[in-house]
N, C-alpha and C positions, 0 to 999 in steps of 0.2 A: 798534861791534859791530853786526853785522847783526841785524835784528829776527827773533825766532823766529816762525815761521808754522806753524800746526797743519794742515799739508797732509794729505790723506787717505793712509793706508797700510793695509796689511792683514797680519794674521798669523793662524795657526790659533787662538791663544788669544783673539784679538779676535772671531773668527767664533763660537767656542763661547760667549763671553760674550754676544754679541748674540742668539744663539739661546736662551740661558737667560733673559735679560731685556734688552729693548732699552733700558729706562731705566737699568739698571746700566751698560750700554755707554756711554750718553750721559754719565753722571757721570764715568766713567773717562777717556773720550777728550775730552770737551768741557766738562762742568761743572767739572772740576778744572783746566782749562787756565788758566794765568796765576795760579794760586792762590799761587804763591811771591812774587808782587809785593806791595809794601807797600800799593798802592792797589787791590788786588783786592777784589771783593765778599766779604762774609762767607760766602756760600754757596761761592764758588770756593775760598776759603782752607780752609774746613772739608772740602770735597770733596777737595782736594789732600792735606790731612793724613790723611784716611781712606784715600785711595788708597795711602799709604805703609805702612799696616798690613799685616801678614801673618798667616797662621794657622800652627798647629803643624806641619801637613803640608808646606806650602810652605817653611817655615823649615828644617826638618830636611832636606827634600829638597835644597834649595839648598846646605846645608852639606855634605851627602854628595857632591853633584856637585863642589863646590869641592875637597873632599878627594881625590877620585879624580883630578881633573885635575892637582892638585899631585903626587900619587903617580906618575902616568904621566910627569910631567916629571922626577921623580927617576930613574925607570927609564931614560928617554931620555938622561940625563946619564952613564949608565954605573954609577951607584951602586945599591945594593940597599936599598930602604926598610925600616925597622924597623916591622913590623906593630903591635906593642904600642905603640910611641911614637906612631904615627899615630892609633891609636884613642884614646890618652890625650889627644893634642892636640885631637882632635875633641870629646871629652868636656869638656875645659876650655873650649873655644870655646862649646859649647852652654850650659854653666853660666854663662859670662860673659854671653852673650846673654840668658838667662833672667833673671838678676838685674837686668840693665840694663833690661829690659822691665818686670819686676815693680815696680821702684822708680821708674820714670819717672812724673812727674806726669801724671795723666789729663787728657785733652782738650788737651794741649799738643804742638806739633810736635817731632819729633826731628831729629837731624842726618841727613845723607844716608846714612851708613853704619850708623846705629843700627837695631837690630831692635826693633820694637814689636809685640807680639803681640795679636791680636784678643781672645784669651782673657783677657788682662789688662785690656784697654781696655773691653770690653763685658761687663757683668754677666751678660747672657743667654748668653754663650759660655763662661763659666768652667767649668773641669773640675777634678775632684779630683786630689790629688797622685799617686794611683795611676796615673791616666791619663798624667800627665806622665812618670812613670817608664817606662811602656810605649812612649811616643813616642821617648824617648831610647834605650831599649834597641833599638828597631827600627832607629834610625839606626846604632848601633854594629854591629848584626847585618848591616846592608847593607855595611859595610866588610869584615866577615868574609866575606860573600858575594862581594865583589869579588875578594878574594885567592884564593878557591878556585873562582872562576868559570871556565867554559870560555871565556868571552870573553877573559879575561886570557891563557889558554893560547894562544889563536889569535893575539893580539897578539904574544906572546913568540915564537911559532913563525915568524910572518911577519917580525918585526923591528920594533923601536921606530921606526926611521927611516921605516917605511912609513906612520906616522901623519901624515895631512895636515890633520886638524882635531881639536882637543882641547878642545871646550866653552869656547872663549875668544873667539869671533868672532861678532858679530851681523852677518849678511850679508843680502843681498836679491837678488831677481830681479824682473823686470818682468812685470806682467800688464795686460791691457787689457779694459775693459768699456765698450762703446758709445763707442769712440774716446777714452776716458779711460785713460791709462796711469799706473800707480801702483806703488810698491814693495811686494813681499811679503817680510816679514822671517822669517828662520829662524836657529836656532842648533843646530848638530849636535853631539851629545855626542862621538862619535868617528867619524871617517872614516878608512879604512885602504885603502891601495893593496895589492892582492894579485894573484896571477897572472891571475885571471879578470876583474879590473876594480876596482870600488869596493865595500867592505863598510862599511855604516853600522851602528854599535852605539848603542843608546839605553838608558841606565841608568834603571831603574825602581825606586823605593823603595816603591811601593804594591803593591796586589794586582794580579794579571793582569787586563787590560782585557777587559770584556765589552760595552762600550758602542759599539764600532766607531770611537771617536775615534783609537785608535792606528793603525788602517789608514789613516785620513785623514791623520794626521801623517806616516806613512811615505811615502804618496803624494807629499806636498809635498816631503819630503826627496829622494825619487827624482827628482822633477821638477827640483829645484834642482841635484842632482848632475849630471844630464844636461847642463844648461846650463853649469854652472861648469867641469866637467872634460871636456866634449865627448865623452861616452860614450853609447852607446845603452842602452836598458833591459835588454838581454841582458847587459850588463856591470855591472849594479848589483844588489847584494844587501843585505839589511838584516835586523836581528834585535833585538827587545827583550831586555833582560837584567833579569829580576826578582830583584834582589839579595837581598831578604829572604825569598824564597820558593823559587825554582828556579834558583839561579845556575849549577848544574852543567849546565843545559840551554841549548843555543844553537840556537834554531829559525830557521835562516837561510832566508829566502824570497827568490825572485827578483822583480825588478821586471818589469812587462810594459807593452806599449804601451797596453793598456786602462787599466792603473792610472794611468799618466801622464795619459791623456785624462780620466779621472774626477777626478783631482786638480785639473787645470786647470778642469774644469767646476764643481767644488765651489767653487774660488776665485771664479770669475766669478759663480756663483749667489749665494754668501754676500756677496761684496763688492758685487754689484749691489743686493741687498736693503738693505744699509746705505746705499749711495749714494742710493737713492731717498728716504731720510729726511733727508739733509743738504742744507741750503740752498746752501752754497757750499763744495765740497770743497777748493778751492785756498786759500781764506782761513780755513777752519776755522769756518764759521758754521753752527750747527745749533741748532734750537729744541727745548727739552726736551719740549714737549707733543707733538711728532711721534714720540717714542719711547715706545712703550706699555710697561706693566708686565706682568710675568709673572702668570699666573693661578694659579701654584703657591705657596701660602703658605709652604711649606718653603724655597723659594728666597728669599722675602722675609725670613724669620727669620734667615738666615745672610748676608744682604747687608750689607756695611759701610756702605752709603749710606742705609739705611732710615730713620735718624734725621733726615735732611735731605730725604728724598723727600716732596714735599708731597701726593702721591696714594697713599702707602703705607697700605693699610688697617690694618696692624698698629700704626701710630703714630697712627691717626685713629679709634680706637674699634672696629676690626675684630678678627677672631680671628687 
C-alpha cells in the first residue's frame, strides 16, 4: 500500500479555519496527521480523536443534507417519497446518534461512522435538554422546508434528469500560488442543467448569512462550474436555500467575471498565507510554533483542541 502523504490542498472551510485561528488549522491539518497509527505520538492521537468530534449544528446539518440527497434520489427513480416517513426516519437517526454519543465513554476514540458530539464530550459545551429539542426540531423543520421550497419546484419543473450533482461527490480544481499547483476541494449540494446553463443550489439549515462567507463560497462554486462544465459566467446561476427560514424564496444570482476573478484571488491570497507557514507542503511538514493563536477568547473557548494546545491561555491560567 502506498504511503499516505499529507500534501497541501485547500478548501473554503480550511481557509475560514485558518483565518479564525492558525493554531486550530495546524491541529486539524498537521497535528492530527497520523494519529490513527499505533505508534503515533500521544498529542497526534488525541488531536486525531478530537478532530472527529462534531457539534450539534454540524451534526444535524449533515443529517439534513444526507436526507435531502436520498430524497432527491427517490424522486429521480420515479417514485414519490413519503414526507412523514422521511421525517420519522430522520428523527430516529438523530435519536440513535444522540444516544450513541451520550453513552460513548469519554476520551475514547469512536468508529469511523460514529457520531460523537462535543456537547457530550466537553463539560464546558454541555447544553440543557430544552436546547437539544430545539436543535432536533429545526432539523425536522428543514425537511418540511425542503418539501415546500421553491428550489424543489424548480427541480421538478426542470426535470430530475437535469440534476448533474447531488451532494455526493468531493471534487477538485487546480490553483497555483507562486509556481506551486494544488487541489481546491468543493462539494456542491445540487447542480442542475437548465436552459440558461447551470443552476447551483446550496441547502442551508442555519440563519441567513451576514458574514460574507456565502458569497465567497458561491464564487468558488462558480469557478469550479466554469472549469468542470466549460461554461462562461453568464451561464452560471446560484442560490442559497434557507430551509428553516425562507424556503419559499429562491434568490437566484448570476455569476460574473469579476466574481470568478475575486474567487481565484481569495484562493491565492488565503492559500498563499497558509503556505508561508508550512515548511514542506509536499511532505506535510509544518511546525506548530509557526501557527499563531487567535486573540479572540471566544474562539478559544469553543475550540476542540484547546485542551492540548500548549499556548492556550484558557488552559494555562488565563480567562
